[in-house]
C-alpha positions as CSV (number, residue, x, y, z in Angstrom):
1,X,-25.5,-31.3,-9.9
2,X,-25.5,-27.6,-9.0
3,X,-24.6,-25.4,-11.9
4,X,-25.6,-21.7,-11.6
5,X,-27.1,-20.0,-8.6
6,X,-27.8,-16.7,-7.0
7,X,-25.3,-16.0,-4.3
8,X,-28.0,-15.6,-1.5
9,X,-31.5,-15.2,-0.4
10,X,-32.2,-12.7,2.4
11,X,-34.2,-13.3,5.6
12,X,-35.1,-10.6,8.1
13,X,-36.4,-11.0,11.6
14,X,-37.7,-8.1,13.8
15,X,-37.5,-9.8,17.2
16,X,-34.7,-8.0,19.1
17,X,-31.4,-10.0,19.0
18,X,-29.9,-10.1,22.5
19,X,-26.2,-10.4,22.1
20,X,-24.0,-12.3,24.6
21,X,-22.9,-8.8,25.9
22,X,-26.5,-7.8,26.6
23,X,-26.7,-5.4,23.7
24,X,-29.9,-5.5,21.6
25,X,-30.3,-5.1,17.8
26,X,-33.4,-5.1,15.5
27,X,-34.1,-5.8,12.8
28,X,-31.5,-8.4,11.8
29,X,-30.9,-9.6,8.2
30,X,-29.4,-13.0,7.3
31,X,-28.0,-13.9,3.9
32,X,-28.1,-17.6,3.0
33,X,-28.0,-20.1,0.2
34,X,-29.7,-23.5,0.1
35,X,-29.3,-26.6,-2.1
36,X,-31.6,-29.6,-2.4
37,X,-35.0,-29.9,-0.8
38,X,-36.2,-30.1,2.8
39,X,-38.2,-33.3,3.6
40,X,-41.7,-33.1,5.0
41,X,-40.6,-33.5,8.6
42,X,-37.7,-31.1,8.3
43,X,-35.0,-33.6,9.3
44,X,-32.7,-34.0,6.4
45,X,-30.8,-30.7,6.7
46,X,-27.0,-30.1,6.9
47,X,-25.6,-26.8,8.0
48,X,-22.4,-25.7,6.3
49,X,-20.4,-23.0,8.2
50,X,-17.9,-20.7,6.6
51,X,-14.6,-19.2,7.9
52,X,-13.5,-15.7,8.6
53,X,-13.8,-13.9,5.3
54,X,-16.1,-16.4,3.7
55,X,-19.8,-16.1,2.7
56,X,-22.9,-18.1,2.0
57,X,-21.7,-19.1,-1.5
58,X,-20.6,-22.6,-0.7
59,X,-21.6,-24.3,-4.0
60,X,-22.6,-23.6,-7.5
61,X,-21.4,-20.7,-9.7
62,X,-22.5,-17.1,-9.3
63,X,-24.7,-16.4,-12.3
64,X,-26.0,-12.9,-11.5
65,X,-25.2,-9.7,-9.6
66,X,-26.7,-9.7,-6.1
67,X,-27.6,-6.5,-4.2
68,X,-27.9,-5.8,-0.5
69,X,-29.6,-2.4,-0.2
70,X,-29.2,-2.5,3.6
71,X,-25.4,-2.2,3.5
72,X,-23.0,0.7,2.8
73,X,-20.9,-0.2,0.9
74,X,-22.8,-3.1,-0.8
75,X,-20.1,-5.7,-0.6
76,X,-22.5,-8.4,-1.6
77,X,-22.9,-6.7,-5.0
78,X,-19.1,-6.1,-5.2
79,X,-18.3,-9.7,-4.4
80,X,-20.8,-11.2,-7.0
81,X,-19.5,-8.7,-9.6
82,X,-15.9,-9.6,-9.0
83,X,-16.5,-13.3,-8.9
84,X,-19.2,-13.9,-11.5
85,X,-18.9,-17.5,-12.7
86,X,-16.8,-18.5,-9.6
87,X,-17.5,-21.8,-7.9
88,X,-18.5,-21.9,-4.3
89,X,-15.8,-22.6,-1.8
90,X,-17.0,-26.2,-1.1
91,X,-18.5,-26.8,-4.6
92,X,-16.5,-30.1,-4.9
93,X,-18.4,-31.5,-1.9
94,X,-21.9,-30.2,-2.4
95,X,-24.3,-31.4,-5.2
96,X,-26.0,-34.3,-6.8
97,X,-24.0,-37.5,-6.1
98,X,-21.4,-35.7,-4.1
99,X,-20.5,-36.0,-0.4
100,X,-23.3,-33.6,0.7
101,X,-25.8,-35.1,-1.8
102,X,-28.5,-32.6,-2.8
103,X,-30.8,-35.5,-3.8
104,X,-30.7,-36.7,-0.2
105,X,-29.9,-33.7,2.0
106,X,-31.1,-30.1,2.3
107,X,-27.9,-28.0,2.6
108,X,-27.9,-24.6,4.2
109,X,-25.0,-22.2,4.1
110,X,-25.6,-18.8,5.9
111,X,-23.4,-15.7,6.1
112,X,-22.5,-15.1,9.7
113,X,-23.7,-12.3,12.0
114,X,-21.1,-9.4,11.8
115,X,-20.0,-10.2,8.3
116,X,-20.4,-8.0,5.2
117,X,-22.0,-10.2,2.7
118,X,-25.7,-9.6,3.4
119,X,-26.0,-10.5,7.1
120,X,-26.2,-7.6,9.5
121,X,-22.8,-6.3,10.6
122,X,-20.6,-3.2,10.7
123,X,-21.4,-2.2,7.1
124,X,-25.1,-2.4,7.7
125,X,-27.0,0.9,7.5
126,X,-28.2,2.1,10.9
127,X,-30.2,5.2,10.1
128,X,-32.0,7.2,7.4
129,X,-28.8,9.1,6.6
130,X,-27.3,6.0,5.0
131,X,-24.7,5.8,7.8
132,X,-23.3,2.4,8.6
133,X,-22.7,1.0,12.1
134,X,-19.0,0.8,11.8
135,X,-17.4,0.4,15.2
136,X,-20.8,1.2,16.9
137,X,-21.8,-2.3,16.1
138,X,-22.1,-4.6,19.2
139,X,-19.4,-7.0,20.0
140,X,-20.1,-10.3,18.3
141,X,-19.4,-13.7,19.7
142,X,-19.6,-17.2,18.1
143,X,-22.6,-17.9,20.3
144,X,-24.4,-14.8,18.8
145,X,-23.7,-16.2,15.3
146,X,-25.2,-19.5,16.2
147,X,-28.3,-17.8,17.8
148,X,-28.9,-16.1,14.4
149,X,-28.4,-19.3,12.5
150,X,-31.0,-21.0,14.7
151,X,-33.5,-18.2,13.8
152,X,-32.8,-18.9,10.1
153,X,-33.4,-22.7,10.5
154,X,-36.7,-22.0,12.3
155,X,-37.7,-19.8,9.4
156,X,-36.8,-22.5,6.9
157,X,-38.7,-25.2,8.8
158,X,-35.7,-27.2,9.8
159,X,-36.4,-29.4,12.9
160,X,-33.3,-31.5,12.9
161,X,-29.8,-31.3,11.4
162,X,-28.1,-34.4,10.2
163,X,-24.9,-32.6,10.9
164,X,-23.3,-29.2,11.3
165,X,-19.9,-28.9,9.6
166,X,-17.2,-26.2,9.1
167,X,-13.6,-25.4,9.3
168,X,-11.7,-22.7,11.3
169,X,-14.3,-20.1,12.5
170,X,-16.9,-22.4,10.9
171,X,-15.7,-25.2,13.3
172,X,-16.1,-22.9,16.3
173,X,-19.8,-22.4,15.3
174,X,-20.2,-26.2,15.0
175,X,-19.0,-26.8,18.5
176,X,-21.3,-24.1,19.9
177,X,-24.2,-25.6,18.0
178,X,-23.6,-28.9,19.9
179,X,-23.6,-27.1,23.2
180,X,-26.4,-24.5,22.6
181,X,-28.9,-26.7,20.7
182,X,-27.9,-30.3,21.2
183,X,-31.4,-31.7,20.5
184,X,-31.4,-30.2,17.0
185,X,-28.3,-32.2,15.9
186,X,-27.6,-35.8,15.1
187,X,-23.8,-35.2,14.7
188,X,-21.1,-32.6,14.3
189,X,-17.9,-32.3,12.2
190,X,-15.5,-29.6,13.4
191,X,-12.5,-29.1,11.2
192,X,-9.2,-27.4,11.9
193,X,-10.6,-25.4,14.7
194,X,-10.3,-24.9,18.5
195,X,-12.5,-25.1,21.6
196,X,-10.7,-22.1,23.1
197,X,-8.7,-19.7,20.9
198,X,-5.1,-20.2,21.7
199,X,-2.7,-17.4,22.7
200,X,-0.8,-18.3,19.5
201,X,-3.9,-17.6,17.3
202,X,-4.8,-14.5,19.3
203,X,-1.3,-13.1,18.8
204,X,-1.6,-13.4,15.0
205,X,-5.0,-11.8,15.1
206,X,-3.8,-9.0,17.3
207,X,-1.0,-8.2,14.9
208,X,-3.4,-8.2,12.0
209,X,-5.8,-5.9,13.8
210,X,-3.1,-3.5,14.8
211,X,-2.0,-3.3,11.1
212,X,-5.5,-2.0,10.3
213,X,-5.9,0.4,13.2
214,X,-2.4,1.8,12.7
215,X,-3.3,3.0,9.2
216,X,-4.2,6.7,9.5
217,X,-7.0,6.2,7.0
218,X,-8.8,3.9,9.5
219,X,-9.7,7.0,11.5
220,X,-11.1,5.2,14.5
221,X,-13.3,3.2,12.2
222,X,-14.8,6.2,10.5
223,X,-13.2,5.8,7.1
224,X,-14.7,6.7,3.8
225,X,-12.3,4.6,1.8
226,X,-10.7,1.4,3.0
227,X,-7.5,1.7,5.1
228,X,-5.8,-0.2,2.3
229,X,-2.2,-0.3,3.5
230,X,-3.1,-1.6,6.9
231,X,-5.7,-4.0,5.7
232,X,-3.4,-5.4,3.1
233,X,-0.7,-6.0,5.8
234,X,-3.3,-7.7,8.0
235,X,-4.3,-10.0,5.2
236,X,-0.6,-10.9,4.5
237,X,-0.1,-11.9,8.1
238,X,-3.2,-14.1,7.9
239,X,-2.2,-15.7,4.6
240,X,1.2,-16.7,6.0
241,X,-0.5,-18.4,8.9
242,X,-2.9,-20.3,6.6
243,X,-0.1,-22.1,4.8
244,X,3.2,-23.9,5.7
245,X,6.9,-23.9,4.9
246,X,6.5,-26.9,2.6
247,X,3.5,-25.4,0.8
248,X,5.4,-22.2,0.1
249,X,8.5,-24.2,-1.0
250,X,6.4,-26.3,-3.3
251,X,4.4,-23.3,-4.8
252,X,7.1,-20.6,-5.0
253,X,10.5,-21.8,-4.0
254,X,12.9,-18.8,-4.4
255,X,11.5,-18.0,-7.8
256,X,11.3,-14.3,-8.9
257,X,8.4,-12.5,-10.5
258,X,10.5,-12.2,-13.7
259,X,13.2,-14.8,-14.1
260,X,14.6,-13.0,-17.1
261,X,15.6,-10.0,-15.0
262,X,18.6,-9.6,-12.8
263,X,18.1,-11.4,-9.5
264,X,19.7,-8.6,-7.5
265,X,17.3,-6.0,-9.0
266,X,15.2,-4.9,-6.0
267,X,12.2,-4.4,-8.3
268,X,12.4,-8.0,-9.3
269,X,10.6,-9.3,-6.2
270,X,10.1,-12.9,-5.1
271,X,7.0,-14.8,-6.3
272,X,5.9,-15.2,-2.7
273,X,6.0,-11.4,-2.3
274,X,4.0,-11.0,-5.4
275,X,1.4,-13.6,-4.1
276,X,1.1,-11.8,-0.8
277,X,0.7,-8.4,-2.6
278,X,-2.0,-9.9,-4.7
279,X,-4.0,-11.1,-1.7
280,X,-3.5,-7.7,0.0
281,X,-5.1,-6.0,-2.9
282,X,-7.9,-8.4,-3.3
283,X,-9.1,-8.3,0.4
284,X,-9.5,-4.5,0.0
285,X,-11.7,-5.0,-3.1
286,X,-14.0,-7.6,-1.5
287,X,-14.1,-7.2,2.3
288,X,-14.5,-4.5,4.9
289,X,-11.8,-3.6,7.4
290,X,-14.0,-3.0,10.4
291,X,-15.8,-6.3,9.7
292,X,-12.4,-8.0,9.8
293,X,-11.6,-6.4,13.2
294,X,-15.0,-7.6,14.6
295,X,-14.8,-11.2,13.3
296,X,-11.2,-11.8,14.2
297,X,-12.0,-10.5,17.7
298,X,-15.0,-12.9,17.9
299,X,-12.6,-15.7,17.2
300,X,-10.3,-14.6,20.0
301,X,-13.3,-14.5,22.4
302,X,-14.2,-18.1,21.5
303,X,-14.2,-20.3,24.6
304,X,-16.7,-23.1,24.8
305,X,-16.1,-23.3,28.6
306,X,-16.9,-19.6,29.3
307,X,-19.6,-19.4,31.9
308,X,-20.3,-23.1,31.6
309,X,-17.7,-24.8,33.8
310,X,-14.5,-26.8,33.3
311,X,-13.6,-27.6,29.7
312,X,-13.4,-31.4,30.1
313,X,-16.9,-31.4,31.7
314,X,-18.3,-29.0,29.1
315,X,-17.1,-31.2,26.2
316,X,-18.1,-34.3,28.0
317,X,-21.7,-33.1,27.8
318,X,-21.6,-33.4,24.0
319,X,-23.1,-36.9,23.5
320,X,-23.8,-36.9,19.7
321,X,-21.3,-38.6,17.3
322,X,-18.5,-36.2,16.5
323,X,-15.8,-36.3,13.8
324,X,-12.9,-34.1,14.7
325,X,-10.7,-33.4,11.7
326,X,-7.1,-32.0,11.9
327,X,-4.6,-31.1,9.3
328,X,-1.0,-32.5,9.5
329,X,0.7,-29.2,8.5
330,X,-1.7,-26.7,10.2
331,X,0.4,-24.1,12.2
332,X,-2.6,-22.0,13.1
333,X,-4.8,-24.7,14.6
334,X,-2.3,-27.6,15.1
335,X,-3.6,-31.2,14.8
336,X,-3.0,-31.6,18.5
337,X,-6.0,-29.3,19.1
338,X,-8.3,-31.5,17.1
339,X,-7.0,-34.6,18.8
340,X,-7.8,-33.0,22.1
341,X,-11.4,-32.3,21.0
342,X,-11.7,-36.0,20.0
343,X,-10.3,-37.1,23.4
344,X,-12.7,-34.9,25.4
345,X,-16.0,-35.6,23.5
346,X,-17.2,-39.1,24.5
347,X,-18.6,-40.3,21.2
348,X,-15.8,-38.8,19.0
349,X,-13.5,-40.0,16.2
350,X,-10.4,-38.2,15.0
351,X,-9.2,-38.1,11.4
352,X,-6.3,-36.2,9.9
353,X,-5.8,-34.6,6.5
354,X,-2.3,-35.3,5.2
355,X,-1.3,-32.2,3.4
356,X,1.5,-29.7,2.9
357,X,-1.0,-26.9,2.5
358,X,-1.4,-25.9,6.1
359,X,-4.7,-24.6,7.5
360,X,-6.1,-24.0,4.0
361,X,-6.1,-27.7,3.3
362,X,-9.8,-27.9,4.3
363,X,-10.5,-25.7,1.2
364,X,-8.2,-27.9,-1.0
365,X,-8.0,-31.5,0.0
366,X,-11.6,-32.5,-1.0
367,X,-10.9,-36.1,-1.8
368,X,-9.5,-36.8,1.6
369,X,-12.3,-35.1,3.4
370,X,-14.9,-36.9,1.3
371,X,-13.5,-40.3,2.3
372,X,-13.3,-39.3,6.0
373,X,-16.8,-37.8,6.2
374,X,-18.4,-40.6,4.0
375,X,-17.1,-43.2,6.4
376,X,-18.4,-41.2,9.4
377,X,-21.8,-40.9,7.8
378,X,-21.9,-44.6,7.0
379,X,-20.9,-45.6,10.6
380,X,-23.5,-43.4,12.1
381,X,-26.3,-44.0,9.6
382,X,-26.4,-40.4,8.5
């Protein structure tokens, strides 16, 4: 059982990181969290990959305030302060006796390159004047993220991964792992993701980014305070795409914020409006707008076939067991995308989460995921 934990440990490497664009950066810091113990030959590890605004805190509860002195602002500190006592985003799946059993596996969850929770990104300090990179940070791709994760695993002594697993942007990393470092993996589990970001998903990201960049406070990325109105709108657009019609009907229906007040009172907003407003406020408290721009753009750039060949041939080169998991009500990454992954990867199985909760179901439907992944582990002796 995992009870209380620090949010992260920090690892720094000084070898220049060569981005996919050719840009170089040094040093690079990686924030990460681990659970369980690595065996003597370094072969019992599992890599957990987070989504767009996620972080390394996959399990356990935050028990103390963390600090990242290399960032301005220190959003690692702000997050741990805001969420003290909060469970990790996959806490139901990670721990003693759980799906990712910490008595058997060594679990690693790292904050991705370009994020704002301890790993080097746009909020990182670039000079002695305490100035952050902002929009001077190099363009980040999913392949760059995986390259940094590989550096971390080498530092930790990991020689083999039992599996790499993640949803959404986390799933994109999983697919790139299988193509970049196939000998390090025994299997992969991409969830609610894509092999090439669709025009549908790109259009939603573009609208979100424009909401941020249209806010006068954004100031070409040189803001001193968050462009709160634009960032709030960006988050609302995203939150709508993460759920479904049935999910909103079930949770909110047409209920008002105050059912005792007159329903035609324009101040008596709908519950769904109140929920969206709440998430618009919270994202400004816990995340960075420039970081959001960078990471959403990295998702749009995601294309496993880029500079590799035809998509069917590229995925056909993945030989390790693969469990592709879709979500029945996902409008952002429809289940058809996950089925296609399973069709194109030779040794692949498809499973589907039945849920009304849309894309967010991989953060909600833990019982279903546990059954699917447990069966996959058993069938492949993982």
